[in-house]
N, C-alpha and C positions, 0 to 999 in steps of 0.2 A: 504494499500499500503505500503511496508517495505521501510523503511529509511536506506540509508547506514550512518555511523557515523564512525568517526576516531577520536582518541584521539591523539594531538599532543604535542610535547615538543621540543623548539626551532626549530621547523620547519621540525622535523624529524618525520616520521610515526611511531609509538609505537605499536598499535595494530588495529585488525580492527573487529568489531562487525557488525550484522543485527539485529535491533530492530524491533520487530512486534507489537506495542502497542494494548493492548487488544485482542490479536490473540494468542501469545505465547511468550515462555522465549526468552531471547538471545541466539542468535548462536556464538559462539566464533571461530574465524579462526585461526588457529594455522599455524606457519611458517614450509614450508615443505624444503626439499632438494633443491628442484629448485628454491625457493624463494631467495635463497644466493648462488652466484658463487664460486665455490671454488677458496681459496685463499693458494695454498700449502706450499708457501714460505714466505707468510707474517710474521707469528709469527717467523720463523727462522732467517729472516734479521734483525727484530727489538731487537730481543733477543740478536744477537751478538753484537749489537750497544750498548745497555745496558750493558751488561757483560764488553767491552772493556771500558766503560766509568767509570767504577767501581761503577754502580748503586745498583750492587747485594753485595757490600761488607757490613760487619756487622758496625754499629755505636753505640759501647757500651757507649760513651761518651753522646749519646743523651738520651738513655734508664735509665743511672744512673742519670742525671738531671730530666727525667721524674720522676723515682722513689723515688728521694729525696722530690720533690715539692710535690708529693702523699703521703709521710710520714709525712711532715711537715704538710699538711691538716688534716691528720688523728690526729696528735699530738694536732693540735688547737681544734678540734672537742672535743677530750676527756678532755682537760682542759676547755673547755667551759661547757661542761656536768656537770663536777665537781663542778664548780664554779657556776652554774645555779640553781642546787639542783631542788625543786619541783616547777618549774615555766612554764608556757604555752610556754614560750620562747624557750623551749627546742625542740619545733616542728621545729624550724630553724635550730639546729644542726642536727634535723633526716634529713632534706632537704638536708643539705650541706653531710650528711651521703651517702644520695641515689646517689649523683654527684661522689662522691670520690668512692664508689664502681663500679660506671660503669667506671670509669678511670682505676680501677684496672682489670676489664673484658676486657676493650682494649687491655691492657698489656698480659692479658692471651692470648687473641685472637693472639697476634703478637707473642708471645713466640711458640705457636702451630704451627704457620706457620714458624717457626725456621728464625725468624727475629732479634733476641736480642742477643742470645749466638752463640758460634762458633759450638758447637757440637748439634745432633738431641737428644740424649738423656738428655744432660743438659737444653734444651730448654722444654722438654716433663716435665721432673721434676718441673722446674719455672713454666709452665703453670698450671699443676697439684695443685701446692702449693696456686699460685693466685687464680684460680679458684675453688677449692674446699675449701682451707683453709682462704680466705679473702673473697670471694664474695658469697659462698655456693652454687655455680653450680657444675655438675659433670662435670669433662673433659672427661672423656671415652663418656659419652653421646654425649656430643656437639661436641667432635672430629670427632666421628662417622658422625653425622647427617651433620657437616660442611663440611666434605671430599666430602660426595656425592653431595651436593649442588655446590661445587668448579667443581668437573666434569663435571655436566648437569645443569648448571644455567637457571631455567625457563622450563625445560623440563619434558611435562607430563610423571607422572609414576615414574620419576627418582629423581627428585627434592624434596626434603622431605619440603622445604622450601614454596613448593605452596601447598603441601597436605592440606586437611580441619582438621582445629583445630578452632572449633569457628566461625572464618572467612572464608570464601570459595573465593578461587582465581580462579578457573573455574568455569565456569558457569554450567557445569554438574553436580558439587558438590553442587552448590547453588540450583539448581533444586530438588534435593534432600532432602535439608532440612525440617525439621519437628519439629513441636511444637515450642519451646523457641528459638531454634536455625533459626526457619524460620523465626520469627519475627525479631530476631536480622539480619538475613542475608537481609532481604529488606531493612534496614537501615544502613549496615554495613559500608559504607563510613563515615556518619557521626558519627558512634558509635567508629570506629575505635581506634582513640586515647584515649577516655574515658576508652576502653577495655584495653588500655595499662597500666592502673592504676593497675591490675590484674596481670601483666605479671612477676613482679617481684615472688609474691606467686606461680604463675604457674610453673616458673624456680626452685625453691626449691621443688615442689611437683616431677616435673620430674626428679628430681636429685634422691631422694629418691627412687621414683618408679623404677626408671632403676637400682639403686644399690642394691635395694632389690629383685630384680627378680630372679629365680632360674638359668635364661640363664647363661653361663661364661661372667664375666667381669673382664678384666685385672686390677689389682689395687684395686679390690673391697674394701677390707679392710683398705686400706691406705687411700682412698678418703671418707669412711665412717668416719674412724678418725679423718680426717682433718676437715671434715663438723661438726663434733660432736664438736669438740674441738673450732671452729671458733662460733656455737651457745652458747657454753659455756663462751667464752669471750666476747661475744657481748650483746647476750639476756638476759644472766642472770643478768648483773648490772642492765642493764634499770628495770628489775622487782624489784630488791633488792633496788634501788635507788630513784625510782618514785613511785607514789600511782598509784593503779593499772588501771585506766583509762586513765591515763596520759601515763602510757607505753604502753597500746595498742595504744594510739594514736600515739605515738612514733615510733612505729613500723608500724603503718600504713602509716605514712607520709614518713618514711626510704622507704617501699616497692613500693607506689606509684610513688615517685619521681625516685628511681630505674628503674621501668618498663616503665616508660614514656621515661625516658632519653634513654634507651637501644631501645627501639623499634622507637623511633624518629630518631636513628641513624642507625639503619638498613634497615627501611621502604623504604627511598628513593632508595634505591641502584638498585631495580629490579622491583618493582611493576610498571604494566603498560607498562613495555617493552616487546618485542615481545616473546610470549609464543610457544615453540618449540614442535613440534609432535614428538610423543614417537618415530617414526620410522625414523626420518630423520636423514640423515648422514651429518654432517658439520665438516668442518675444525676448528682447534680449536682457531683460531685467529677469526674468524666470531661469532663462538658460543660463547665466552667472551665479545667482543667488543658490539655485538648488542643486548646482552640481561642487558648490565649494564649501568648505569646513574651515571656521575658524577656532584659533588656539587660544583657550585663556591664559591667563597671567600677566597681562599688563605689560608693565615697562620692560621687566626682566626677558619674557618671552618677544618681545620687539627686537631687542639688542641680540639674544639669542639667535634669532631666525631671520633678521634683517628685514621686519616688516611682514615676514610671509605669515605671520601668525594671523595677519588680518586678510586672509585670503578672498573674501568675499568681497570686502570694501577695494582690494587691489584688481580684482576682475571688473567691478564696474567703473573703476576709475584708476586706470594703469598708469595714469601719467601723474598722479597725485603724490606727493613727498611722503615719505615715511612718519614724518612727525604728526601728521594730520591725520591719518589713518583710525587712530582711537575715537576723535571727534566724529570722524565721518560715521564709525561704526553705531553711534548714537541714532544718527540720521537714517541709517539704514534699517537698524532693528524697528525704530518706529513705523517706518514706512511699512515692513513685512508684518508687523502687528497688525496696522490698520487693514492690510489687505489679505491677511491670514495666510501668508506664506512662510512656510517653514524658513527659520534661521538656524542653522545648525553651528554650535560650537562646544567644545568640550576641551578637556585637558590633552598636555601632550602625551600623558602616557595611556589615558584612555585612546586617544586616536590612534597610538601604535598598536593597540590591541584591536581596534577594528579594523587596522591594515592588515595585519597578520591574520586575523580571521575570515577576512574577505579574500585573500590571496589563498589561505587553505581552501575555502569552500569553490575559488575557481579551480583550484587544481585537482578537485574530485573528479574533472572531466578528464582528466589523464589516466585515471585508473582503469585498470582491466576490468569490463563489465563482468567478466567470469571469475574474477578474483575470488577465492575463498580465504576467509582470514586464518582459517586452521592449517589448510594447505599450505599457505603461505609461509607458515611459522617453519614449516619443514624444508622449504627450498633452501639449495644452497645458493650463497651470494656470489 
């Protein structure tokens, strides 16, 4: 007998699946047009209030302060690196660098959204400098991918963030998994955060794959030059000043911390929220609010996640500077309460539990429908 299962967060229905134990894979139900009533003026009204309240105005003083703190952090890391010499305590410096690179990635993300400087081209240059020259990612690759995500969050076939990439976010993708990926998919919820330790390497790989393709890439040589300079300044001294094994360990820790921190900051925002059918036609307000989740915690969560804790507001107002998101939250919450639209926010730890639970449920589709638990226990690995 099939059992109906729902995943909940702060009382709001997130997604619905039908589980068929031992009979077949998970069937994921996608939100359709008729599931969300049209709210044609919802965004226009709240946007006007936000604009009149000055919430879209730039805050250069704030970003100058954040930039100064990060620069001081890098200065301290470099000083510690030189003073420690060939010591395994260098791994603490490596972990600190992983955190600092992630904070720079947050700034690159905000510059790409035109949140920092007054003009679009200036923000683009800053985002490229920070993303390529400091973090080692490709700004053009990320910008294209992230723009498509913002336009259609959690929409099947249109949001690249739910496309298959080791982890399956849709049950039809999980059902097609084979070999090693199938083994990973079956336990992907529990493996999600350990796998993030490799995301730093993956982001560097994607940068080179994108920039070295034969397809046209705007600013290809500038980006390649910045990434090459970044690796020369950061990687070469590590191998020159540390023993070979320690140097590899240093880079491994830095990349692992960077990957986990990046993934742990972006994962809570949409995973486990409604997945939208590819043919659904939704108004902007419903599409953005119903597919996004906020993280509670106030100022410390804002610093920890670079403003991504206010994901609902960020998706409604991508160019809104980080310091104004908390005030925008009050406006959006009031609008949602008036229109009876679910506004989902939860704690950081609860969001991780939701993500793990959601991925494990999707992973059920990768299980053999003829698996017998008792027989499986006697199989040789």
